[in-house]
N, C-alpha and C positions, 0 to 999 in steps of 0.2 A: 437467476441473477446472482452475481458474486459481489459482495461488499468487502472492501479492503479498509481496515483501520490502519492508518499510517501513524507511526510513532517516530519520535526523535530521541536518540539515546543521549541522556544528559550525564556526562562523565563526572561532573562535580558532585552531584547528589546520588549518582548510581541508580537513577530511575529512568523510566521512559515517559516522555510527554506526548500526549495525543495531539497531533497537529492537523488532522483532517480525516475525512472518510470519503472514499471514492467508490462509486457504484459502476459495475461493468455489466452490460446486458448481453453482450455477444457470447455465443456458446463456443465458438472456435477460438482456441488459444494459440493456434499456429504452432503446435508441437511443444509448447512450453507448459510447465506446471502452473498451478494457480499462484504459487509463491513467486516464481520467476516473472510471470506476466505482471502481477501487481507491483513488484519491486521496480521493474523497468518503468512502468507507468508513473509510479509515485516519484521516482527520481527525476523524471522529466518534468512532472507537474510542479513539484516543490523545489526545483533547482534554484530559483531566484530567492527563495526564503531562507534556505539553509546552505551554508558554504561548504560544509563537509558532507559529500554525498554518501559516504560510508556510514554516517550516523543515522540514516533512514532505515527503518524496518517496517514490515507489513504483516498483518494477521488477516488471512482470508477467511470469510464466512460465506457459505453458500445458502441462499434462500430460494424457496420454490415460489415462482410467480404464478398467481392465479388470475386467470382472465375472465 
């Protein structure tokens, strides 16, 4: 399972604000890297909350799922 921490770049304070966490369970990323897949998903998910799509960044973390 891949967990993406989604940040918004705050230009006034020069910091990144955590706006959400997205969890992806699929293993097939359709030829994209973890970063590209998470960034595309975060931009589509948080599109209504943030007007500047370029201000969104993601940090992927991969976790092992135990069943």
